[in-house]
VEXRO-410806 format. One line per 5 residues: number of its first residue (from 1); their letters; for each residue z, y, x of C-alpha. Coordinates in steps of 0.1 Angstrom, whole numbers, plus 5000, padded with zeros to 4 digits. Each point is the difference from the previous one (the first is absolute). Layout:
BEGIN
NUM> a> Z Y X; ...
***
This chain:
BEGIN
1> mklkd> 5468 9636 4521; 4993 5025 5024; 5008 5037 4997; 4993 5024 5026; 5004 4973 5028
6> vefap> 5031 4987 4983; 4998 4964 4989; 5023 4995 4971; 5014 4965 4989; 4990 4985 4967
11> lcvpl> 5019 5007 4969; 4997 4963 4990; 5023 4985 5030; 5022 4970 4993; 5037 5010 4996
16> rrrle> 5008 4974 5031; 4980 5023 5022; 5013 5032 4989; 5037 4986 5006; 4985 4990 5037
21> tlaaa> 4990 5035 5005; 5031 5014 4988; 5018 4977 5023; 4980 5012 5029; 5007 5036 4990
26> awiyl> 5035 4996 4998; 5003 4983 5032; 4983 5030 5020; 5021 5023 4979; 5031 4981 5010
31> vvfgg> 4992 4998 5039; 4989 5036 5003; 5017 5020 4974; 5031 4979 4989; 5022 5014 5027
36> ltgwa> 4994 5035 4992; 5004 4993 4963; 5031 4983 5004; 5017 5026 5021; 4987 5026 4973
41> tllyl> 5016 4978 4973; 5033 4997 5019; 5000 5039 5008; 4995 5004 4963; 5027 4979 4988
46> llatr> 5024 5016 5026; 4992 5036 4992; 4988 5004 4966; 5018 4973 4979; 5036 4990 4990
51> fwwva> 4993 4967 5018; 5002 5016 5036; 5031 4978 5010; 4978 4971 4995; 4970 5014 5022
56> llygl> 5029 5009 5024; 5015 4962 5002; 4965 4986 5001; 4992 5024 5031; 5032 4989 5016
61> wiyld> 4991 4962 4992; 4966 5005 5020; 5019 5013 5029; 5026 4970 5001; 4975 4972 4992
66> rsvaw> 4976 5014 5028; 5006 4968 5016; 4979 4983 4976; 4969 5011 5017; 5009 4971 5029
71> tspnr> 5021 4976 4985; 4979 4982 4974; 5021 4996 4971; 4989 4978 4969; 5002 5029 4975
76> frfmr> 4977 5006 4968; 4978 4972 5009; 4985 5000 4966; 4979 5028 5013; 4977 4976 5018
81> rltww> 4993 4980 4967; 4989 5028 4978; 4971 4991 4982; 4988 5035 5011; 4991 4990 5037
86> tyfkn> 4976 4972 4984; 4980 5029 4984; 5001 5016 5033; 4988 4970 5021; 4971 4993 4976
91> yfpvs> 4990 5036 5001; 4981 4994 5034; 5007 4972 4999; 5022 4988 5028; 4999 4964 5013
96> lvkth> 5020 4979 5027; 4986 4975 5022; 5021 4975 5020; 4985 4985 5033; 5031 4982 5014
101> dlpad> 5034 4986 4987; 5029 5023 5008; 5033 4977 4997; 5028 5016 4986; 5025 4990 5029
106> ksylf> 4993 5031 5019; 4991 5038 4997; 4965 5017 5002; 4990 5034 5010; 4969 5004 4981
111> aayph> 4978 5027 5019; 4978 5014 4975; 4964 5019 5002; 4986 5022 4993; 5026 5025 4983
116> gvlca> 4975 5017 4975; 5008 5031 4984; 5029 4985 4981; 4999 4962 5011; 4993 4988 4964
121> gsfsn> 4993 4965 5013; 5032 4996 5017; 5021 5017 4971; 4982 4977 4974; 5005 4967 5021
126> fatda> 5034 5006 5019; 5019 5024 4979; 4999 4985 4967; 4996 4965 4983; 4968 5007 4980
131> gqfse> 4979 4979 5031; 5000 4968 5009; 5024 5005 5031; 5030 4978 4988; 4978 4973 4989
136> lfpgl> 4979 5001 5034; 5032 5001 5021; 5028 4985 4983; 5036 5007 5010; 4987 5035 5020
141> tshli> 5014 5033 4987; 4977 5030 5010; 5011 5036 5009; 4975 5026 5001; 5013 5026 5028
146> tlslh> 4995 5036 4992; 5012 5035 5010; 5036 5004 4999; 4992 5035 4982; 4995 4980 4968
151> fsmpf> 5036 4991 4997; 5014 5034 4998; 4978 5009 4969; 5018 4998 4966; 4993 4974 4976
156> treig> 4967 4987 5019; 5024 4985 5028; 5013 4978 4972; 4966 4986 4991; 4993 4997 5038
161> iglcl> 5034 4980 5005; 4990 4975 4970; 4967 4993 5019; 5019 4990 5030; 4985 5029 5021
166> qesse> 5016 5009 5036; 4999 5026 5023; 4979 5000 5031; 5026 4999 5027; 5008 4975 5025
171> kslvn> 5036 4997 4984; 4985 4988 4968; 4973 4978 5016; 5027 4985 5020; 5024 4995 4968
176> lldnk> 4971 4983 4983; 4991 4978 5026; 5024 4990 5023; 5017 4967 4996; 4988 4999 4963
181> kgnva> 4976 4973 4981; 4974 5008 4977; 4998 5035 5003; 4970 5019 5007; 4994 5038 5012
186> vlmvg> 4966 5010 4991; 4995 5032 5023; 4969 5022 4996; 4999 5005 5041; 4971 5025 4997
191> gvsea> 5023 5026 4978; 4992 5031 4986; 4976 5010 5032; 4978 4972 4990; 4999 5010 4961
196> fksfp> 4982 5030 5013; 4973 4977 5014; 4998 4981 4968; 4969 5007 4989; 4966 4977 4990
201> gpyhl> 4979 4988 5028; 5016 4981 5035; 5037 4994 4998; 5017 5024 5023; 5035 4982 5008
206> ilkkr> 5028 5016 5022; 5012 4971 5022; 4997 5005 5035; 5029 5023 5006; 5021 4984 4971
211> kgfir> 5023 4977 5018; 5034 5004 4985; 4993 4971 4975; 4995 4974 5027; 5035 5011 5016
216> valqt> 5015 4994 4967; 4984 4967 4995; 5011 4990 5036; 5037 5011 4993; 5003 4983 4970
221> gaslv> 4975 4967 5007; 4984 5006 4968; 4965 4987 4999; 4970 5027 5001; 4973 4997 4970
226> pvfsf> 4970 5021 4999; 4990 5011 4967; 4968 5016 4991; 4991 5018 4965; 4962 5000 4994
231> getnv> 4988 5028 4977; 5030 5018 5007; 4982 5031 5010; 4976 5001 4974; 5023 5010 4971
236> yglge> 4994 5035 5012; 4968 5018 5007; 4995 5028 5028; 4996 5034 4990; 4999 5031 5018
241> aepns> 5016 5035 4992; 4974 5027 5006; 5007 5025 5029; 5022 5031 4992; 5006 4982 4961
246> fwekv> 5034 5001 4983; 5001 4964 5006; 4996 5004 5039; 5029 5027 5002; 5022 4974 4980
251> lkfik> 4994 4975 5027; 5008 5022 5029; 5029 5011 4980; 5014 4967 4998; 4988 4988 5038
256> wksgn> 4975 4976 4989; 4990 4978 5026; 4964 4990 4989; 4985 5033 5007; 4977 5008 4969
261> rvpvg> 4998 4962 4988; 5021 4992 4969; 5002 4968 4981; 4984 5002 4963; 5011 4977 4972
266> rgffq> 4992 5002 4962; 5017 5015 4969; 5013 4981 4968; 4969 5006 4982; 4972 5007 5025
271> ysfgi> 4990 4983 5033; 4988 5030 5020; 5032 5016 5017; 5037 4999 4996; 5030 4984 5017
276> vprrh> 5000 4965 4981; 4985 4975 5025; 4970 4983 4991; 4994 4963 4988; 4992 4981 5031
281> pivtv> 5011 4963 5007; 5026 4998 5027; 5003 4966 5017; 5033 4998 5023; 4995 4968 5025
286> vgkpi> 5032 4990 5014; 4992 4986 5036; 5013 4975 5024; 5037 5004 5010; 5006 5007 5037
291> dvpki> 5032 4982 5012; 5019 5024 5026; 5031 4992 5018; 5033 5019 4992; 5009 5022 5029
296> akpek> 5027 5023 4997; 4986 5027 5023; 4964 4996 5003; 4982 5011 5033; 4969 5023 4999
301> ediek> 4980 4969 5009; 5012 4977 4972; 4991 5028 4974; 4964 5004 5018; 4993 4965 4999
306> yhnif> 5011 4994 4964; 4981 5033 4988; 4968 4987 5018; 5004 4965 4983; 5005 5021 4963
311> idelt> 4968 5020 5007; 4981 4969 5009; 5012 4982 4967; 4996 5030 4979; 4963 5002 5012
316> klfee> 4993 4966 4993; 5014 5001 4964; 4977 5029 4994; 4969 4984 5017; 5007 4968 4980
321> hktky> 5002 5013 4965; 4981 5035 5001; 4969 4984 4984; 5020 4982 4973; 5019 5032 4987
326> skhpd> 4977 5028 5010; 4966 5006 4983; 4994 5032 5021; 4983 5000 5034; 5016 5032 5014
331> emelv> 5034 4981 4994; 4992 4975 5026; 5013 5017 5029; 5036 5000 5011; 5009 5033 5022
336> ld> 5036 4999 5018; 5014 5032 5010
***
């Protein structure tokens, strides 16, 4: 039903689909507002309740436990097995495709593209047990790499720890991969900068100047694996804030990097606008591993060599699978920045 250009969801929607939408909405809230909610709750407990001492002790614990961001503890692992993540996976839905065997006698650095607005495909496949990762790659344990900021956020940090997230630092990656067997570090190489380019249409990847992950792979001897999530950039549409509008002023205030262009999702009961991602299939394809030598201090020539090899393999992976997992002609182009 439409009312003034707003398309509302039908009233008779199966409970399963309602729960899937709720899972997607809760996820976006957790990522965008979870940290702010956690700090607000902690400050409330500290300043306005008789449990101030609990809040104080927890704040001290966050500081003392800061090394959790790079030490990969086996804590709260039940978080990965929650049924809630299955609803999240089925919302889009998200699937995982294996192209080559990855023996568990070594470590791997998954260089994943594209980032998308909030990397839904990589999160579902590599930060939860809702998908087929453990079945397709037995003996491997995946760790999604994220911003270190998330490990200083009260309460939500514990969820991230349970999901085996690790911070995006060289120290963290080396700790995961050097002389380790069966560990997989999943790095969204394009980072936040690429998220601002994650709109429907040609895939814009930030790769040409990103070479730090190559250096880490050489330092640790971990095999590089190109990973591509088809459909990742379609879970949000493209909107534009009108000139001199309230929203344009907000974008300028927060120093938005995409000009007036903004991602547009849906609401819980309507499909036209909102921050909830839209239903669109996401297929994450894990490519061919690139074996690299272990070099304690890789030279610039070594990094350039394997960076070029990685670009070639990522491009081949995209070209081989784009017609299988994308139905939109405008998505058949790969733009490397």
